[in-house]
C-alpha positions as CSV (number, residue, x, y, z in Angstrom):
1,M,0.0,0.2,0.2
2,F,1.1,3.5,-0.5
3,T,-0.3,7.0,0.4
4,G,0.4,9.1,-3.2
5,I,3.0,11.0,-2.3
6,V,5.8,10.7,-4.4
7,Q,9.1,10.8,-2.3
8,A,11.3,11.7,-5.8
9,Q,11.7,11.5,-9.3
10,V,14.5,8.9,-10.6
11,Q,16.0,8.4,-13.9
12,V,15.2,5.4,-15.8
13,N,19.0,3.9,-16.4
14,E,18.0,1.0,-18.5
15,V,15.3,-1.2,-20.0
16,V,15.9,-4.5,-21.5
17,Q,13.1,-5.4,-23.7
18,R,11.9,-9.1,-24.5
19,D,8.7,-10.3,-26.2
20,N,5.7,-8.9,-23.4
21,F,8.4,-8.2,-20.5
22,I,10.9,-5.7,-19.5
23,R,13.4,-5.4,-17.5
24,L,13.2,-2.0,-15.5
25,T,16.6,-0.8,-13.6
26,L,15.9,2.7,-12.1
27,Q,18.6,5.1,-10.7
28,A,18.1,5.9,-7.1
29,T,20.3,7.7,-4.2
30,P,21.5,5.3,-0.9
31,A,19.1,7.5,1.2
32,L,16.4,6.1,-1.1
33,L,16.9,2.4,-0.9
34,G,17.8,2.4,2.7
35,T,16.5,-0.7,3.9
36,L,15.3,-2.3,1.2
37,Q,15.0,-5.6,0.9
38,R,14.5,-8.2,-2.0
39,G,10.7,-8.6,-3.2
40,A,9.7,-5.2,-1.9
41,S,6.7,-3.4,-3.6
42,I,7.9,0.3,-5.1
43,A,5.2,2.0,-7.1
44,V,6.8,3.7,-10.1
45,N,4.8,5.5,-12.0
46,G,1.8,4.7,-9.3
47,T,2.4,1.0,-10.8
48,C,3.1,-1.6,-7.6
49,L,6.2,-3.2,-8.8
50,T,8.5,-5.8,-6.9
51,A,12.1,-5.2,-6.3
52,T,13.9,-8.4,-8.2
53,E,17.6,-6.7,-7.5
54,F,19.2,-3.5,-6.1
55,D,22.5,-2.1,-5.0
56,E,22.1,0.6,-2.4
57,A,25.5,1.7,-2.2
58,A,25.8,2.0,-6.1
59,G,22.2,3.8,-5.9
60,W,20.1,1.4,-8.3
61,V,16.9,-0.8,-8.1
62,S,15.7,-3.3,-10.6
63,F,12.2,-4.4,-12.1
64,D,10.9,-7.2,-13.8
65,V,7.6,-5.5,-15.3
66,I,5.3,-8.8,-17.3
67,D,2.6,-8.2,-20.3
68,E,-0.4,-7.3,-18.0
69,T,1.3,-4.5,-16.2
70,L,2.8,-3.6,-20.1
71,Q,-1.3,-3.3,-20.9
72,K,-2.5,-1.6,-18.5
73,T,0.0,1.2,-17.7
74,N,2.5,3.7,-19.4
75,L,5.5,1.8,-18.0
76,G,6.2,0.3,-21.1
77,T,6.7,3.6,-23.2
78,L,9.7,4.4,-20.3
79,R,13.1,4.8,-22.2
80,P,16.6,5.4,-20.4
81,G,16.8,8.6,-19.4
82,Y,13.0,9.3,-18.5
83,R,12.0,10.6,-15.4
84,V,9.5,8.8,-13.5
85,N,7.5,9.4,-9.6
86,F,8.6,7.1,-7.1
87,E,7.1,6.0,-3.8
88,R,8.5,3.4,-1.2
89,S,5.1,1.6,0.6
90,L,3.7,2.7,3.4
91,K,5.1,1.8,6.8
92,F,2.6,1.4,10.0
93,G,3.1,4.9,11.8
94,D,3.6,6.5,8.6
95,E,2.1,10.1,8.0
96,I,-1.1,9.7,5.4
97,G,-1.0,13.0,3.5
98,G,-2.9,11.6,0.3
99,H,-4.6,8.9,0.3
100,I,-4.4,4.9,0.4
101,V,-3.6,3.9,-2.9
102,S,-2.9,-0.3,-3.9
103,G,-0.6,1.0,-7.2
104,H,-3.3,-1.2,-9.0
105,V,-3.8,0.8,-12.2
106,S,-6.9,1.4,-13.4
107,A,-6.4,2.5,-16.7
108,T,-4.5,5.4,-18.6
109,A,-5.1,8.9,-19.7
110,E,-4.5,11.3,-22.6
111,I,-3.5,14.6,-21.7
112,L,-6.2,16.8,-23.1
113,A,-5.2,20.3,-22.3
114,I,-2.9,22.1,-20.1
115,K,-3.3,25.7,-18.5
116,R,-0.7,27.3,-16.9
117,S,-0.4,30.7,-15.2
118,S,2.3,32.2,-12.8
119,D,1.3,30.3,-9.8
120,N,-1.2,27.9,-11.2
121,C,-1.7,25.2,-13.6
122,A,-4.4,23.5,-14.8
123,M,-4.8,19.7,-17.2
124,Q,-7.4,18.2,-18.4
125,L,-7.6,14.1,-19.1
126,S,-9.5,12.0,-20.5
127,F,-10.4,8.7,-18.9
128,P,-12.3,5.4,-20.0
129,A,-16.2,5.5,-19.9
130,E,-16.4,2.5,-17.6
131,L,-14.5,4.4,-15.2
132,A,-16.9,7.0,-15.2
133,A,-18.5,6.2,-12.0
134,F,-16.0,6.5,-9.6
135,I,-14.4,9.8,-10.6
136,Q,-16.2,12.1,-8.6
137,P,-15.8,16.0,-8.2
138,K,-13.4,16.9,-5.3
139,G,-12.9,13.5,-5.6
140,F,-9.6,11.4,-5.0
141,I,-7.3,10.1,-7.7
142,A,-4.0,8.8,-7.9
143,V,-2.2,10.1,-11.8
144,D,1.5,8.7,-12.3
145,G,1.1,7.6,-8.4
146,A,0.6,11.2,-7.3
147,S,-2.2,11.4,-4.6
148,L,-4.6,14.2,-6.1
149,T,-8.0,15.3,-6.0
150,V,-10.6,15.7,-9.0
151,G,-11.8,19.4,-10.4
152,A,-14.4,19.8,-12.7
153,I,-15.4,16.7,-15.0
154,E,-16.3,17.4,-18.5
155,G,-18.0,14.4,-20.3
156,D,-15.3,11.8,-19.9
157,S,-13.1,13.7,-18.9
158,F,-11.8,16.2,-15.9
159,W,-9.5,18.7,-14.5
160,L,-6.4,18.7,-12.3
161,H,-5.6,21.6,-10.3
162,L,-2.1,21.6,-9.5
163,I,-0.1,23.8,-7.1
164,P,3.7,24.5,-7.4
165,E,5.1,22.0,-5.3
166,T,3.2,19.1,-7.3
167,L,4.7,20.1,-10.2
168,A,7.9,20.7,-8.6
169,V,8.2,16.9,-6.6
170,T,6.7,15.2,-9.4
171,T,6.9,14.4,-12.9
172,L,3.8,15.8,-13.6
173,G,5.7,19.8,-14.7
174,S,7.4,18.4,-17.5
175,K,4.2,16.4,-18.9
176,Q,2.7,17.7,-22.1
177,V,-0.6,17.3,-24.2
178,G,-0.6,13.9,-25.8
179,D,1.3,12.2,-23.0
180,R,-0.3,9.2,-21.1
181,L,-1.0,9.2,-17.7
182,N,-1.7,6.3,-15.1
183,L,-4.6,6.1,-13.2
184,E,-5.8,4.3,-9.9
185,C,-9.3,5.4,-9.0
186,D,-9.4,5.4,-5.2
187,Q,-10.9,2.2,-4.1
188,Q,-13.0,3.2,-1.3
189,T,-15.3,5.0,-4.0
190,V,-15.1,1.9,-6.3
191,T,-16.1,0.0,-3.2
192,I,-18.9,1.9,-1.9
193,V,-20.3,2.4,-6.0
194,Q,-20.1,-1.2,-6.8
195,T,-21.8,-2.6,-3.7
196,V,-24.7,-0.1,-4.2
197,E,-25.4,-1.4,-7.9
198,R,-25.0,-5.2,-6.8
199,Y,-28.5,-4.4,-3.7
200,L,-29.6,-2.3,-6.8
201,A,-29.2,-5.1,-8.9
202,Q,-30.5,-7.7,-6.9
203,R,-33.8,-5.8,-6.0
204,G,-34.5,-5.4,-9.4
205,Q,-33.6,-1.6,-9.6
C-alpha cells in the first residue's frame, strides 16, 4: 500500500525489452533504497512493482514488468533518461498525507489540455467511460502515483489543479498534451459504488 505522496523523481537507467516483458532499472539515491529488501514493493508512476535486484551503495534498483502491467500502464513507453515518480511502500506509523493507494492502475489517461499561469496549472485528462462512476468532483484519484483531487468533470474528461509543489516534486510538471498518465481510482469509492450497484441489481432496480 502507498499514500500517493511521491518521494522523488528518479531516472530510468536501463530498459531491457523481451517479448511482452521488460527489465526496468532505475537510478535512486541510497537514502531512497535504505532498508530495502528483495521482493519489496515500490510504486513507479503509481504502479506497484516488486524489487528484484538492487544495490543501495551504487544507487540502483531493478524490476520485472510483465505483459499485464505493460498493457494497463504507461511503463512500456519508458526509455533510458526518462524520469518517473517513485514511492516506497507505506509503513505502520507513517503519516498519510494523501490517500490509500494500492498501486493497481485502473487505466491510462491522455492529457487533453494544459493551462499554465505564474502559480497555477490546470490539466485536463481523458478517462475510459467504464470509470465514470468512480471519478467524482472533489474525490481522490492517483495520477502517475500522485494523490490528487478531481476538479470539474466534462464528459469523459476531468480537470486537475496542480500546486507548484506537486509540479516540482513529481514528473507532472514536465508533461505535455498527448502524454498518457496512469490512473488509479480511489478504492473506497470503487467499493461503495460497486456495492450499491450490486444491491440495486438484486432488488431489480
